[in-house]
Short mmCIF file of the C-alpha atoms (twelve columns), coordinates in Angstrom:
data_MODEL
# 
_entry.id   MODEL 
# 
loop_
_atom_site.group_PDB 
_atom_site.id 
_atom_site.type_symbol 
_atom_site.label_atom_id 
_atom_site.label_alt_id 
_atom_site.label_comp_id 
_atom_site.label_asym_id 
_atom_site.label_seq_id 
_atom_site.Cartn_x 
_atom_site.Cartn_y 
_atom_site.Cartn_z 
_atom_site.pdbx_PDB_model_num 
ATOM 1   C CA . UNK A 1   6.724   -3.406  -9.427  1 
ATOM 2   C CA . UNK A 2   10.240  -2.208  -11.600 1 
ATOM 3   C CA . UNK A 3   9.697   -3.008  -14.825 1 
ATOM 4   C CA . UNK A 4   12.215  0.022   -16.216 1 
ATOM 5   C CA . UNK A 5   14.841  -1.674  -13.746 1 
ATOM 6   C CA . UNK A 6   16.142  2.074   -12.166 1 
ATOM 7   C CA . UNK A 7   15.707  4.337   -9.400  1 
ATOM 8   C CA . UNK A 8   15.763  7.851   -9.163  1 
ATOM 9   C CA . UNK A 9   17.593  9.559   -6.274  1 
ATOM 10  C CA . UNK A 10  16.052  12.287  -6.334  1 
ATOM 11  C CA . UNK A 11  18.586  14.412  -4.180  1 
ATOM 12  C CA . UNK A 12  18.141  18.143  -2.474  1 
ATOM 13  C CA . UNK A 13  21.002  19.942  -1.848  1 
ATOM 14  C CA . UNK A 14  19.581  21.998  0.585   1 
ATOM 15  C CA . UNK A 15  19.108  18.822  2.951   1 
ATOM 16  C CA . UNK A 16  22.001  15.766  3.437   1 
ATOM 17  C CA . UNK A 17  21.624  13.141  1.175   1 
ATOM 18  C CA . UNK A 18  23.028  10.170  2.648   1 
ATOM 19  C CA . UNK A 19  19.895  9.083   4.526   1 
ATOM 20  C CA . UNK A 20  18.332  8.959   1.408   1 
ATOM 21  C CA . UNK A 21  21.308  7.536   -0.498  1 
ATOM 22  C CA . UNK A 22  21.025  4.779   2.111   1 
ATOM 23  C CA . UNK A 23  18.030  3.433   1.768   1 
ATOM 24  C CA . UNK A 24  18.214  3.672   -2.494  1 
ATOM 25  C CA . UNK A 25  21.017  1.711   -1.915  1 
ATOM 26  C CA . UNK A 26  19.100  -0.900  -0.742  1 
ATOM 27  C CA . UNK A 27  16.630  -0.394  -2.440  1 
ATOM 28  C CA . UNK A 28  18.921  -1.278  -5.420  1 
ATOM 29  C CA . UNK A 29  20.721  -3.774  -3.649  1 
ATOM 30  C CA . UNK A 30  17.649  -6.214  -3.368  1 
ATOM 31  C CA . UNK A 31  15.836  -5.461  -6.067  1 
ATOM 32  C CA . UNK A 32  18.654  -5.307  -8.932  1 
ATOM 33  C CA . UNK A 33  17.904  -1.827  -9.939  1 
ATOM 34  C CA . UNK A 34  20.195  0.883   -11.542 1 
ATOM 35  C CA . UNK A 35  20.006  4.145   -9.423  1 
ATOM 36  C CA . UNK A 36  19.690  7.520   -11.227 1 
ATOM 37  C CA . UNK A 37  20.596  10.173  -9.135  1 
ATOM 38  C CA . UNK A 38  19.374  13.443  -10.179 1 
ATOM 39  C CA . UNK A 39  18.700  16.841  -9.615  1 
ATOM 40  C CA . UNK A 40  17.152  19.804  -11.217 1 
ATOM 41  C CA . UNK A 41  19.199  23.126  -12.077 1 
ATOM 42  C CA . UNK A 42  18.012  26.426  -12.280 1 
ATOM 43  C CA . UNK A 43  18.945  30.076  -11.552 1 
ATOM 44  C CA . UNK A 44  15.913  32.450  -11.831 1 
ATOM 45  C CA . UNK A 45  18.061  35.234  -11.550 1 
ATOM 46  C CA . UNK A 46  19.823  34.422  -15.051 1 
ATOM 47  C CA . UNK A 47  18.356  36.919  -18.229 1 
ATOM 48  C CA . UNK A 48  18.161  34.612  -21.324 1 
ATOM 49  C CA . UNK A 49  19.633  37.847  -23.015 1 
ATOM 50  C CA . UNK A 50  22.690  38.568  -21.094 1 
ATOM 51  C CA . UNK A 51  25.040  37.890  -23.186 1 
ATOM 52  C CA . UNK A 52  26.641  35.435  -19.762 1 
ATOM 53  C CA . UNK A 53  23.483  33.427  -19.803 1 
ATOM 54  C CA . UNK A 54  24.828  30.384  -21.410 1 
ATOM 55  C CA . UNK A 55  28.130  30.001  -19.869 1 
ATOM 56  C CA . UNK A 56  25.952  30.855  -16.106 1 
ATOM 57  C CA . UNK A 57  24.298  28.236  -17.403 1 
ATOM 58  C CA . UNK A 58  26.995  25.594  -18.245 1 
ATOM 59  C CA . UNK A 59  28.712  26.538  -14.903 1 
ATOM 60  C CA . UNK A 60  26.035  25.555  -12.594 1 
ATOM 61  C CA . UNK A 61  24.871  22.235  -14.499 1 
ATOM 62  C CA . UNK A 62  28.241  21.301  -14.663 1 
ATOM 63  C CA . UNK A 63  28.962  22.297  -10.506 1 
ATOM 64  C CA . UNK A 64  25.802  20.102  -9.991  1 
ATOM 65  C CA . UNK A 65  26.747  17.184  -11.782 1 
ATOM 66  C CA . UNK A 66  30.282  16.844  -10.590 1 
ATOM 67  C CA . UNK A 67  28.374  16.795  -7.339  1 
ATOM 68  C CA . UNK A 68  26.409  14.032  -7.904  1 
ATOM 69  C CA . UNK A 69  29.006  12.397  -9.575  1 
ATOM 70  C CA . UNK A 70  30.758  12.566  -5.994  1 
ATOM 71  C CA . UNK A 71  27.895  11.084  -4.188  1 
ATOM 72  C CA . UNK A 72  27.905  8.478   -7.287  1 
ATOM 73  C CA . UNK A 73  31.454  6.911   -7.496  1 
ATOM 74  C CA . UNK A 74  31.279  5.034   -3.912  1 
ATOM 75  C CA . UNK A 75  27.902  3.337   -4.854  1 
ATOM 76  C CA . UNK A 76  29.882  2.438   -8.226  1 
ATOM 77  C CA . UNK A 77  32.726  0.989   -6.342  1 
ATOM 78  C CA . UNK A 78  30.267  -1.091  -4.393  1 
ATOM 79  C CA . UNK A 79  29.622  -2.159  -7.430  1 
ATOM 80  C CA . UNK A 80  25.686  -0.514  -7.655  1 
ATOM 81  C CA . UNK A 81  25.026  0.338   -10.911 1 
ATOM 82  C CA . UNK A 82  24.678  4.456   -10.379 1 
ATOM 83  C CA . UNK A 83  23.830  7.179   -13.009 1 
ATOM 84  C CA . UNK A 84  23.975  11.035  -12.583 1 
ATOM 85  C CA . UNK A 85  21.673  13.545  -14.448 1 
ATOM 86  C CA . UNK A 86  21.306  17.124  -14.136 1 
ATOM 87  C CA . UNK A 87  18.462  19.408  -16.503 1 
ATOM 88  C CA . UNK A 88  17.502  22.829  -16.494 1 
ATOM 89  C CA . UNK A 89  14.266  23.648  -15.643 1 
ATOM 90  C CA . UNK A 90  12.830  26.598  -14.069 1 
ATOM 91  C CA . UNK A 91  9.940   23.923  -12.461 1 
ATOM 92  C CA . UNK A 92  10.976  20.320  -10.719 1 
ATOM 93  C CA . UNK A 93  8.302   18.527  -11.582 1 
ATOM 94  C CA . UNK A 94  8.787   19.116  -15.088 1 
ATOM 95  C CA . UNK A 95  12.537  18.680  -14.578 1 
ATOM 96  C CA . UNK A 96  10.674  14.933  -13.542 1 
ATOM 97  C CA . UNK A 97  9.195   14.703  -16.245 1 
ATOM 98  C CA . UNK A 98  11.812  14.742  -18.967 1 
ATOM 99  C CA . UNK A 99  14.162  12.916  -16.737 1 
ATOM 100 C CA . UNK A 100 11.424  9.935   -16.998 1 
ATOM 101 C CA . UNK A 101 10.775  10.561  -20.640 1 
ATOM 102 C CA . UNK A 102 14.648  10.171  -21.599 1 
ATOM 103 C CA . UNK A 103 15.258  7.162   -18.440 1 
ATOM 104 C CA . UNK A 104 12.421  5.793   -17.730 1 
ATOM 105 C CA . UNK A 105 12.206  4.493   -13.617 1 
ATOM 106 C CA . UNK A 106 9.937   2.575   -11.378 1 
ATOM 107 C CA . UNK A 107 10.289  4.860   -8.557  1 
ATOM 108 C CA . UNK A 108 11.117  7.924   -7.362  1 
ATOM 109 C CA . UNK A 109 12.639  8.379   -3.893  1 
ATOM 110 C CA . UNK A 110 12.669  11.801  -1.929  1 
ATOM 111 C CA . UNK A 111 13.289  13.544  1.126   1 
ATOM 112 C CA . UNK A 112 10.676  15.289  2.661   1 
ATOM 113 C CA . UNK A 113 9.931   18.262  5.101   1 
ATOM 114 C CA . UNK A 114 7.279   19.242  6.906   1 
ATOM 115 C CA . UNK A 115 4.215   22.222  5.061   1 
ATOM 116 C CA . UNK A 116 1.997   23.398  6.524   1 
ATOM 117 C CA . UNK A 117 -1.634  24.078  4.833   1 
ATOM 118 C CA . UNK A 118 -1.118  27.473  4.680   1 
ATOM 119 C CA . UNK A 119 2.431   26.405  2.665   1 
ATOM 120 C CA . UNK A 120 0.316   23.601  0.301   1 
ATOM 121 C CA . UNK A 121 -1.944  26.063  -0.101  1 
ATOM 122 C CA . UNK A 122 -0.011  28.959  -1.856  1 
ATOM 123 C CA . UNK A 123 2.981   27.841  -2.242  1 
ATOM 124 C CA . UNK A 124 4.303   25.776  -5.267  1 
ATOM 125 C CA . UNK A 125 5.982   22.560  -2.840  1 
ATOM 126 C CA . UNK A 126 7.351   19.702  -5.333  1 
ATOM 127 C CA . UNK A 127 6.135   16.951  -2.942  1 
ATOM 128 C CA . UNK A 128 3.048   17.434  -3.425  1 
ATOM 129 C CA . UNK A 129 3.103   18.299  -7.068  1 
ATOM 130 C CA . UNK A 130 4.579   14.771  -7.387  1 
ATOM 131 C CA . UNK A 131 1.586   13.233  -5.192  1 
ATOM 132 C CA . UNK A 132 -0.553  14.890  -7.814  1 
ATOM 133 C CA . UNK A 133 0.903   14.585  -10.843 1 
ATOM 134 C CA . UNK A 134 3.790   11.547  -11.554 1 
ATOM 135 C CA . UNK A 135 2.028   8.014   -12.941 1 
ATOM 136 C CA . UNK A 136 4.833   6.750   -10.888 1 
ATOM 137 C CA . UNK A 137 4.915   5.792   -7.111  1 
ATOM 138 C CA . UNK A 138 6.890   8.404   -5.238  1 
ATOM 139 C CA . UNK A 139 8.939   7.424   -1.719  1 
ATOM 140 C CA . UNK A 140 9.016   10.306  0.285   1 
ATOM 141 C CA . UNK A 141 11.215  9.546   3.225   1 
ATOM 142 C CA . UNK A 142 11.703  11.446  6.281   1 
ATOM 143 C CA . UNK A 143 14.673  11.093  8.983   1 
ATOM 144 C CA . UNK A 144 13.697  7.291   10.242  1 
ATOM 145 C CA . UNK A 145 16.357  5.303   9.978   1 
ATOM 146 C CA . UNK A 146 15.770  1.168   8.444   1 
ATOM 147 C CA . UNK A 147 16.133  -1.681  10.965  1 
ATOM 148 C CA . UNK A 148 17.502  -4.848  9.394   1 
ATOM 149 C CA . UNK A 149 13.734  -6.084  9.221   1 
ATOM 150 C CA . UNK A 150 11.001  -3.331  8.862   1 
ATOM 151 C CA . UNK A 151 7.305   -3.675  9.109   1 
ATOM 152 C CA . UNK A 152 5.418   -2.608  6.143   1 
ATOM 153 C CA . UNK A 153 1.528   -1.175  6.617   1 
ATOM 154 C CA . UNK A 154 -0.846  -0.947  3.493   1 
ATOM 155 C CA . UNK A 155 -3.661  1.535   4.598   1 
ATOM 156 C CA . UNK A 156 -6.556  0.290   2.053   1 
ATOM 157 C CA . UNK A 157 -10.483 0.852   1.894   1 
ATOM 158 C CA . UNK A 158 -12.196 -1.981  -0.008  1 
ATOM 159 C CA . UNK A 159 -15.334 -0.195  0.257   1 
ATOM 160 C CA . UNK A 160 -14.021 2.294   -2.437  1 
ATOM 161 C CA . UNK A 161 -12.773 -0.987  -4.384  1 
ATOM 162 C CA . UNK A 162 -15.903 -1.349  -5.431  1 
ATOM 163 C CA . UNK A 163 -16.197 2.085   -7.546  1 
ATOM 164 C CA . UNK A 164 -14.844 2.510   -11.135 1 
ATOM 165 C CA . UNK A 165 -12.531 5.336   -9.724  1 
ATOM 166 C CA . UNK A 166 -10.770 2.557   -7.298  1 
ATOM 167 C CA . UNK A 167 -11.283 -0.602  -8.740  1 
ATOM 168 C CA . UNK A 168 -8.502  -2.512  -8.312  1 
ATOM 169 C CA . UNK A 169 -6.645  0.156   -6.240  1 
ATOM 170 C CA . UNK A 170 -6.565  -2.195  -3.079  1 
ATOM 171 C CA . UNK A 171 -4.775  -5.308  -5.083  1 
ATOM 172 C CA . UNK A 172 -2.099  -2.868  -6.596  1 
ATOM 173 C CA . UNK A 173 -0.963  -1.537  -3.358  1 
ATOM 174 C CA . UNK A 174 -0.941  -5.214  -1.163  1 
ATOM 175 C CA . UNK A 175 1.015   -6.261  -4.344  1 
ATOM 176 C CA . UNK A 176 3.646   -3.490  -4.088  1 
ATOM 177 C CA . UNK A 177 3.545   -4.163  -0.784  1 
ATOM 178 C CA . UNK A 178 4.265   -7.695  -1.247  1 
ATOM 179 C CA . UNK A 179 7.282   -6.422  -3.149  1 
ATOM 180 C CA . UNK A 180 8.395   -4.261  -0.754  1 
ATOM 181 C CA . UNK A 181 9.109   -7.249  1.798   1 
ATOM 182 C CA . UNK A 182 12.098  -7.941  -0.539  1 
ATOM 183 C CA . UNK A 183 13.871  -4.378  0.636   1 
ATOM 184 C CA . UNK A 184 12.099  -4.264  4.425   1 
ATOM 185 C CA . UNK A 185 12.793  -7.892  5.427   1 
ATOM 186 C CA . UNK A 186 9.595   -7.311  7.371   1 
ATOM 187 C CA . UNK A 187 5.869   -7.783  8.232   1 
ATOM 188 C CA . UNK A 188 3.406   -6.874  6.041   1 
ATOM 189 C CA . UNK A 189 0.074   -5.654  8.008   1 
ATOM 190 C CA . UNK A 190 -3.281  -4.156  6.442   1 
ATOM 191 C CA . UNK A 191 -4.953  -1.388  8.058   1 
ATOM 192 C CA . UNK A 192 -8.877  -0.130  6.867   1 
ATOM 193 C CA . UNK A 193 -10.020 3.107   8.059   1 
ATOM 194 C CA . UNK A 194 -13.448 3.914   7.894   1 
ATOM 195 C CA . UNK A 195 -15.562 7.356   9.446   1 
ATOM 196 C CA . UNK A 196 -19.702 6.344   10.238  1 
ATOM 197 C CA . UNK A 197 -19.972 10.338  10.237  1 
ATOM 198 C CA . UNK A 198 -21.502 10.547  7.012   1 
ATOM 199 C CA . UNK A 199 -23.585 8.050   7.184   1 
ATOM 200 C CA . UNK A 200 -25.208 9.039   10.436  1 
ATOM 201 C CA . UNK A 201 -25.141 12.738  9.455   1 
ATOM 202 C CA . UNK A 202 -27.711 11.603  6.457   1 
ATOM 203 C CA . UNK A 203 -29.755 9.642   9.184   1 
ATOM 204 C CA . UNK A 204 -30.795 11.834  11.578  1 
ATOM 205 C CA . UNK A 205 -34.332 10.492  11.725  1 
ATOM 206 C CA . UNK A 206 -35.621 9.980   15.267  1 
ATOM 207 C CA . UNK A 207 -37.051 6.673   13.952  1 
ATOM 208 C CA . UNK A 208 -33.901 5.092   12.511  1 
ATOM 209 C CA . UNK A 209 -32.381 2.885   14.670  1 
ATOM 210 C CA . UNK A 210 -29.071 4.450   15.119  1 
ATOM 211 C CA . UNK A 211 -26.860 1.270   17.010  1 
ATOM 212 C CA . UNK A 212 -28.320 -0.997  14.295  1 
ATOM 213 C CA . UNK A 213 -27.248 1.371   11.805  1 
ATOM 214 C CA . UNK A 214 -23.954 1.001   13.044  1 
ATOM 215 C CA . UNK A 215 -23.595 -2.563  13.480  1 
ATOM 216 C CA . UNK A 216 -24.871 -3.673  9.931   1 
ATOM 217 C CA . UNK A 217 -21.676 -0.849  8.836   1 
ATOM 218 C CA . UNK A 218 -19.405 -2.765  11.083  1 
ATOM 219 C CA . UNK A 219 -20.530 -5.873  9.970   1 
ATOM 220 C CA . UNK A 220 -20.179 -4.542  5.901   1 
ATOM 221 C CA . UNK A 221 -16.705 -3.025  6.747   1 
ATOM 222 C CA . UNK A 222 -15.818 -6.154  8.167   1 
ATOM 223 C CA . UNK A 223 -16.975 -8.513  5.646   1 
ATOM 224 C CA . UNK A 224 -15.241 -6.631  2.388   1 
ATOM 225 C CA . UNK A 225 -11.425 -6.338  4.490   1 
ATOM 226 C CA . UNK A 226 -11.695 -10.151 5.722   1 
ATOM 227 C CA . UNK A 227 -12.597 -10.940 1.809   1 
ATOM 228 C CA . UNK A 228 -10.082 -8.837  0.254   1 
ATOM 229 C CA . UNK A 229 -7.084  -10.088 3.139   1 
ATOM 230 C CA . UNK A 230 -8.176  -13.269 1.704   1 
ATOM 231 C CA . UNK A 231 -7.305  -13.048 -1.366  1 
ATOM 232 C CA . UNK A 232 -3.419  -12.248 -0.808  1 
ATOM 233 C CA . UNK A 233 -2.983  -14.917 2.349   1 
ATOM 234 C CA . UNK A 234 -2.761  -12.421 5.049   1 
ATOM 235 C CA . UNK A 235 -3.869  -13.844 8.518   1 
ATOM 236 C CA . UNK A 236 -6.415  -11.982 10.971  1 
ATOM 237 C CA . UNK A 237 -3.164  -11.158 13.398  1 
ATOM 238 C CA . UNK A 238 -2.017  -8.739  10.570  1 
ATOM 239 C CA . UNK A 239 -5.081  -7.063  9.364   1 
ATOM 240 C CA . UNK A 240 -6.383  -4.486  11.651  1 
ATOM 241 C CA . UNK A 241 -9.506  -2.407  10.682  1 
ATOM 242 C CA . UNK A 242 -9.988  0.479   13.086  1 
ATOM 243 C CA . UNK A 243 -13.187 3.353   13.197  1 
ATOM 244 C CA . UNK A 244 -12.575 7.340   13.162  1 
ATOM 245 C CA . UNK A 245 -11.299 9.810   11.580  1 
ATOM 246 C CA . UNK A 246 -8.528  8.870   8.881   1 
ATOM 247 C CA . UNK A 247 -6.521  11.803  9.045   1 
ATOM 248 C CA . UNK A 248 -6.197  11.395  12.912  1 
ATOM 249 C CA . UNK A 249 -6.083  7.566   13.139  1 
ATOM 250 C CA . UNK A 250 -3.422  6.094   10.456  1 
ATOM 251 C CA . UNK A 251 -0.598  7.930   11.548  1 
ATOM 252 C CA . UNK A 252 -1.588  7.536   15.280  1 
ATOM 253 C CA . UNK A 253 -1.522  3.792   14.408  1 
ATOM 254 C CA . UNK A 254 1.764   4.493   12.429  1 
ATOM 255 C CA . UNK A 255 2.836   5.139   15.728  1 
ATOM 256 C CA . UNK A 256 1.560   3.323   17.907  1 
ATOM 257 C CA . UNK A 257 2.126   -0.313  16.400  1 
ATOM 258 C CA . UNK A 258 5.795   0.885   15.175  1 
ATOM 259 C CA . UNK A 259 5.740   0.557   11.295  1 
ATOM 260 C CA . UNK A 260 8.436   1.932   9.355   1 
ATOM 261 C CA . UNK A 261 7.003   2.127   5.752   1 
ATOM 262 C CA . UNK A 262 2.924   3.026   5.190   1 
ATOM 263 C CA . UNK A 263 2.265   2.098   1.859   1 
ATOM 264 C CA . UNK A 264 -0.751  4.265   0.363   1 
ATOM 265 C CA . UNK A 265 -2.672  5.129   -2.774  1 
ATOM 266 C CA . UNK A 266 -3.472  8.983   -3.803  1 
ATOM 267 C CA . UNK A 267 -5.950  9.533   -6.682  1 
ATOM 268 C CA . UNK A 268 -5.288  12.772  -8.960  1 
ATOM 269 C CA . UNK A 269 -7.082  16.218  -8.811  1 
ATOM 270 C CA . UNK A 270 -7.240  18.897  -11.103 1 
ATOM 271 C CA . UNK A 271 -8.127  22.243  -11.095 1 
ATOM 272 C CA . UNK A 272 -9.927  24.266  -8.181  1 
ATOM 273 C CA . UNK A 273 -10.283 21.161  -6.723  1 
ATOM 274 C CA . UNK A 274 -6.996  20.713  -6.860  1 
ATOM 275 C CA . UNK A 275 -5.728  24.490  -5.108  1 
ATOM 276 C CA . UNK A 276 -7.823  23.734  -2.327  1 
ATOM 277 C CA . UNK A 277 -8.189  20.033  -1.435  1 
ATOM 278 C CA . UNK A 278 -5.555  17.464  -0.789  1 
ATOM 279 C CA . UNK A 279 -5.229  13.852  -1.269  1 
ATOM 280 C CA . UNK A 280 -5.743  11.685  2.235   1 
ATOM 281 C CA . UNK A 281 -2.140  11.177  1.855   1 
ATOM 282 C CA . UNK A 282 -1.359  14.981  1.842   1 
ATOM 283 C CA . UNK A 283 -3.055  15.226  4.910   1 
ATOM 284 C CA . UNK A 284 -2.211  12.268  6.948   1 
ATOM 285 C CA . UNK A 285 1.890   12.495  4.999   1 
ATOM 286 C CA . UNK A 286 2.500   15.649  7.731   1 
ATOM 287 C CA . UNK A 287 1.552   13.940  10.670  1 
ATOM 288 C CA . UNK A 288 4.245   10.769  9.910   1 
ATOM 289 C CA . UNK A 289 7.231   10.295  11.324  1 
ATOM 290 C CA . UNK A 290 7.729   7.439   9.028   1 
ATOM 291 C CA . UNK A 291 8.765   7.051   5.512   1 
ATOM 292 C CA . UNK A 292 5.175   6.626   3.016   1 
ATOM 293 C CA . UNK A 293 5.318   5.542   -0.237  1 
ATOM 294 C CA . UNK A 294 2.670   7.065   -2.722  1 
ATOM 295 C CA . UNK A 295 1.471   4.920   -5.767  1 
ATOM 296 C CA . UNK A 296 -1.078  6.691   -7.825  1 
ATOM 297 C CA . UNK A 297 -4.018  5.181   -9.517  1 
# 
């Protein structure tokens, strides 16, 4: 999971950075990673035509660099390799991409806040851009504190794993889940939620036995789920098969079972589909009260 040995910590000056840094520090310490504290810089009120533009830009970048350096010094004193980087760019996503080109990293960690559907549809929001555009796992952190031993749940869908688009997705998610156990020091669970509604909607003929169809569907999902868990030697008490709307069942299961972190996949969308529709990850994220690690295809 950590081929480059580097973790990028996206610092938002509008929120308290200490909870995020605390989590990043735990990851770096347990996995022997370098931390890179990162912040994009831009001021739309500055005009490039102004004779004071360069001076104002330099001052702003210097202030942000000093702010990050103050955060980095206590980490460096504790023996953690930590660097800082400020990139001037109008769009935060492009600044992150530039940071990755300069110093490749394996994971981006960032604080996230609630955004309703209207805000996500009509306003640019960095979190959703990162989920959609980056080819790197993104850990979006809520306000929950990490305990010494914290259980993690990996959301899988073995029914899609046979499709070309989803092939190998669950395997990658589980491998990353197993890697995070080095950080969480807790149990690893698998959760598979399936919704039978689409099948039932396309089978309204009176001659069909809906009860039998539901039973066969249940058996198919159970078999696929059991085969997936067996490949990774994950025992039955840690495997949870649920029926219902994914967007509702996953947050409810996370809340009732007390998981500390959720790992789930997301695939890229483009054009009009990207504007109107969101990933399951996006629709679920705002309902979560714990951190979510989103892994792209």
